[in-house]
C-alpha positions in Angstrom: 0.0 0.0 0.0 1.0 3.6 -0.4 2.3 5.6 2.6 -0.2 8.0 4.1 1.0 11.6 3.8 1.1 13.3 7.2 0.3 17.0 7.0 0.9 19.5 9.7 -2.4 21.1 10.7 -2.3 24.8 9.7 -2.6 27.5 12.4 -6.1 28.4 11.5 -7.3 24.8 12.1 -5.3 24.5 15.3 -6.9 27.7 16.5 -10.4 26.5 15.6 -9.8 23.2 17.4 -8.4 24.8 20.6 -11.1 27.5 20.6 -13.6 24.7 20.5 -12.1 23.3 23.6 -12.3 26.5 25.5 -15.8 27.6 24.3 -17.7 24.3 24.4 -21.3 25.5 24.5 -23.5 28.6 24.8 -22.8 28.9 28.5 -19.0 29.2 28.2 -19.4 31.8 25.5 -21.7 33.9 27.6 -19.6 33.5 30.8 -16.5 34.9 29.0 -18.6 38.0 27.9 -20.1 38.6 31.4 -16.7 38.2 33.1 -15.2 40.8 30.7 -18.0 43.3 31.5 -17.5 42.8 35.3 -13.7 43.2 34.9 -14.4 46.5 33.0 -16.1 47.8 36.2 -19.5 48.0 34.6 -22.5 48.5 36.8 -25.0 47.7 34.1 -24.8 44.6 31.9 -27.4 43.7 29.2 -27.4 40.4 27.4 -29.6 40.0 24.3 -30.1 36.5 22.8 -31.5 36.1 19.4 -33.4 32.9 19.1 -32.0 31.7 22.4 -28.4 32.3 21.1 -28.8 30.2 18.0 -28.5 33.3 15.9 -26.5 35.6 18.2 -25.6 36.8 21.7 -24.9 40.4 22.4 -23.5 41.6 25.7 -23.4 45.4 26.4 -21.9 47.1 29.4 -21.3 50.6 30.6 -17.7 49.7 31.8 -14.4 51.3 31.1 -14.4 50.6 27.3 -11.3 49.4 25.4 -8.4 51.6 24.7 -7.8 52.0 21.0 -4.2 51.0 21.5 -5.5 47.5 22.4 -7.8 47.0 19.4 -5.4 45.0 17.3 -4.4 42.7 20.2 -7.9 42.3 21.6 -8.7 39.0 20.0 -5.2 37.7 19.3 -4.2 34.5 21.0 -2.0 34.7 24.1 -2.5 38.4 24.6 -4.0 39.6 27.8 -3.9 42.9 29.6 -3.6 41.1 33.0 -0.7 38.8 32.9 2.9 39.4 31.9 4.4 36.2 33.1 3.2 32.9 34.4 3.9 33.8 38.1 1.2 36.5 37.7 -1.5 33.9 37.1 -1.7 33.1 40.8 -2.3 36.7 41.7 -5.0 37.4 39.1 -8.2 38.2 41.0 -10.3 39.3 38.1 -12.6 36.9 36.5 -11.5 36.2 32.9 -8.5 37.1 30.8 -10.1 39.4 28.3 -7.8 38.6 25.4 -7.9 34.9 25.5 -11.7 34.8 25.7 -12.3 36.9 22.6 -9.6 35.1 20.7 -11.4 31.8 21.4 -14.8 33.3 20.4 -13.2 34.5 17.1 -12.2 31.0 16.3 -15.7 29.6 16.4 -18.1 32.5 15.7 -18.5 35.9 14.0 -17.3 38.6 16.3 -17.8 42.3 16.3 -17.1 44.9 19.1 -18.4 48.4 19.6 -16.5 50.3 22.2 -15.5 53.7 23.5 -13.5 55.3 26.2 -14.5 58.8 25.2 -18.2 58.8 24.2 -20.3 59.5 22.2 -17.9 58.7 19.4 -17.3 54.9 19.3 -15.5 52.4 17.1 -17.0 49.3 15.6 -14.5 46.6 15.0 -15.0 43.3 13.1 -12.6 40.5 13.6 -11.7 37.5 11.5 -11.2 33.9 12.6 -7.7 34.4 13.8 -8.4 37.7 15.6 -7.3 40.2 13.1 -9.4 43.4 12.5 -11.1 43.2 9.1 -13.0 46.5 9.4 -13.1 49.5 11.7 -15.9 52.1 11.4 -17.1 55.0 13.4 -20.4 54.9 15.3 -21.7 56.2 18.6 -22.7 54.9 22.0 -22.4 55.7 25.7 -19.3 54.7 27.6 -18.6 51.0 27.5 -18.5 48.0 25.2 -20.8 45.9 23.2 -19.7 42.5 22.0 -21.8 40.7 19.4 -21.2 37.0 18.9 -23.2 35.5 16.0 -23.3 32.1 14.3 -21.7 30.2 17.1 -19.9 27.1 15.9 -20.6 27.9 12.3 -17.2 26.4 11.3 -17.4 23.3 13.6 -20.0 21.3 11.7 -20.5 18.6 14.3 -20.7 21.1 17.2 -23.0 23.3 15.2 -25.4 20.5 14.5 -25.5 19.5 18.1 -26.1 23.1 19.1 -29.0 23.5 16.7 -30.6 20.4 18.2 -30.0 21.3 21.9 -30.0 25.1 21.9 -33.1 25.5 24.1 -31.6 23.2 26.7 -28.3 25.0 26.4 -30.1 28.3 26.9 -31.7 27.1 30.1 -28.4 26.0 31.5 -26.9 29.3 30.4 -29.7 31.3 32.1 -28.9 29.5 35.4 -25.3 30.7 35.1 -26.4 34.3 34.5 -28.8 34.1 37.4 -25.7 33.1 39.5 -23.8 36.2 38.4 -26.9 38.5 38.9 -27.5 37.3 42.4 -24.0 37.9 43.7 -23.2 41.2 42.0 -25.3 43.5 44.0 -23.8 46.6 42.5 -24.6 45.6 38.9 -28.0 45.9 37.1 -28.4 42.9 34.9 -31.0 42.5 32.2 -31.4 39.6 29.8 -33.7 39.5 26.8 -34.5 37.0 24.1 -35.7 38.1 20.6 -37.7 35.5 18.8 -37.2 34.8 15.0 -40.3 36.9 14.5 -38.7 39.8 16.3 -40.6 39.8 19.6 -38.4 41.0 22.4 -39.0 39.2 25.8 -37.5 40.2 29.1 -36.1 37.1 30.8 -34.3 38.5 33.8 -33.8 41.8 35.4 -32.2 43.0 38.7 -31.8 46.4 40.3 -28.5 48.3 40.7 -27.2 48.9 44.3 -29.2 46.0 45.5 -28.5 43.1 48.0 -28.4 39.3 47.6 -31.8 39.1 49.2 -33.4 41.5 46.8 -31.7 39.9 43.8 -32.9 36.5 44.8 -36.5 37.9 44.7 -35.8 39.8 41.4 -34.5 36.6 39.8 -36.8 34.0 41.2 -39.9 36.1 41.8 -41.8 37.1 44.9 -41.6 33.7 46.5 -37.8 33.4 45.9 -36.9 34.0 49.5 -39.5 31.6 50.9 -38.0 29.2 53.4 -34.5 30.8 53.2 -32.6 31.7 56.3 -29.5 34.0 56.5 -26.2 32.2 57.1 -22.9 33.6 58.4 -20.5 30.9 59.4 -16.8 31.0 60.2 -14.6 28.0 59.3 -11.4 28.2 61.4 -8.6 26.5 59.5 -5.7 27.8 61.7 -5.2 24.4 63.4 -4.5 22.9 59.9 -2.3 25.8 58.8 1.0 24.0 58.6 -0.4 21.1 56.7 -2.3 23.4 54.3 0.7 25.5 53.5 3.1 22.6 52.9 5.5 24.2 50.4 5.0 27.7 51.7 5.8 27.0 55.4 9.0 29.0 55.3 7.3 32.1 54.0 6.6 34.3 57.0 3.8 36.2 55.2 1.8 33.0 54.9 2.3 32.0 58.5 1.1 35.4 59.7 -2.2 35.1 57.9 -5.3 34.3 59.8 -6.8 31.2 58.1 -10.5 31.6 58.4 -13.2 31.2 55.7 -16.4 33.1 56.1 -19.4 31.5 54.6 -22.2 34.1 54.0 -25.5 34.0 52.2 -28.8 32.1 52.4 -29.8 28.5 52.7 -33.1 26.7 53.1 -34.4 26.1 56.6 -34.6 22.4 57.4 -38.2 22.1 58.2 -40.3 20.2 55.7 -41.6 22.5 52.9 -38.8 25.0 53.2 -36.5 23.1 50.8 -37.0 22.2 47.1 -37.8 19.1 45.2 -34.6 19.2 43.2 -31.1 20.7 43.3 -32.1 23.4 40.9 -31.2 26.4 43.0 -27.7 25.9 44.4 -25.1 28.6 43.9 -21.6 28.7 45.4 -19.3 31.7 45.1 -15.7 32.2 46.1 -14.8 35.8 46.8 -18.0 36.7 44.9 -17.0 34.7 41.9 -19.4 32.1 40.7 -17.8 28.7 40.8 -18.7 25.0 40.3 -17.9 23.4 43.6 -19.6 20.0 43.6 -17.9 18.7 46.7 -19.2 21.5 48.8 -22.7 21.3 47.4 -22.7 17.5 48.0 -21.8 18.3 51.6 -24.7 20.8 51.9 -27.1 18.2 50.5 -25.8 15.4 52.8 -26.2 17.6 55.9 -29.6 18.8 54.8 -30.8 15.3 54.3 -30.1 14.4 57.9 -32.7 17.0 58.9 -35.1 16.9 56.0 -34.8 13.7 54.0 -37.3 14.4 51.3 -36.0 17.8 50.0 -32.9 19.6 48.8 -31.8 23.0 50.1 -31.7 26.1 48.0 -28.1 27.4 48.5 -26.7 30.8 47.9 -23.3 30.8 49.7 -20.3 33.1 49.2 -17.0 31.9 50.7 -14.7 34.8 51.7 -11.2 33.5 51.9 -7.5 34.4 51.4 -6.3 34.0 47.8 -3.4 31.9 49.0 -5.8 29.1 49.8 -7.1 28.9 46.2 -5.7 27.2 43.2 -7.9 28.9 40.6 -6.5 28.1 37.2 -7.6 24.5 37.1 -9.8 24.7 34.0 -9.8 27.2 31.1 -13.1 28.8 32.3 -11.8 29.3 35.9 -15.0 28.0 37.3 -13.7 25.0 39.0 -11.5 25.7 42.0 -9.3 23.7 44.3 -8.7 24.6 47.9 -5.5 23.6 49.5 -6.3 20.8 51.9 -9.8 20.7 50.7 -10.6 17.6 52.8 -10.1 19.6 56.0 -12.2 22.5 54.7 -15.1 20.2 53.8 -14.9 18.4 57.2 -15.0 21.7 59.1 -17.8 23.0 56.8 -19.8 19.9 57.4 -19.5 20.1 61.2 -20.3 23.9 61.2 -23.3 23.5 58.9 -24.7 20.7 61.1 -24.3 22.8 64.2 -26.1 25.6 62.4 -29.0 23.3 61.7 -29.0 21.9 65.2 -29.3 25.4 66.6 -32.2 26.0 64.2 -34.0 22.9 65.5 -33.8 24.3 69.0 -34.9 27.8 67.9 -37.9 26.8 65.6 -40.8 25.4 67.6 -42.2 22.5 65.6 
């Protein structure tokens, strides 16, 4: 037989493939956009879906806007305004790395950006697949940035086909993630719209600016949103485990001086029957106000809750306030999965503390 010729994959295909690994669905695309708006210090973020995202997603904010000197690097791979060298990664406290996100979106969708740092004059930029500007025109808008992402996955046929079959389900999942952002960001007004193929514009979600977690839960889930919920403020003391947790840092005096406590604040369902929910559909965990997927912690909440109310699940809205040195944040490209140093100890202390909290509740609530 003849030898098979091996071709090196060209850069454009490599970029398309790696982008498809970072932006895997509607949710990861939207998350990148929302993170960018939050990082730009916006206090108003509006997301408009066309046909649940199948046609396009547009995210507009009133944040800082993008400086013209950054236009050409905005969507190039490996450019980011936040990190100069690898060591900086550990120190990054912002949500996304603006450059990488837009670069990934370019690889799998049509991308255009309207932005200004000195309104009303604004620039409209169109980017090609590898992140180069293909057109720049003048337009107008208030301070901030609008990013329009259309035809998601148009150049990944298998992914596109899957998306066109599951887009409603993907939209529902995406909405849950946006709800998570909206609830924790009390200073930001969120609004989410969907425009049907016939052009009807429906408001899906809306919160107020300068709000509170409590008010946002009611805005997002309706008047009954706070029903059965009780305020939580727990302290997890990790000082006894300090040396074990720090391991490799033990000789660094800055670390040894730190007070290792995690504060867990927010709302959780009371344990009396009827206060919980029939599914785990309302469970949100944040670390330093950043929405994360933290299944071990949620599993722990559910297990503790079950010992008091074995037919329901708790609604959970918990923010963990903790020193950055306890977190290993860059585990996945979307930075939503976190690892805590010595997680086992943290989970054990959390479990005990939450059980105590519910035991005190048993005593306080006359049955």
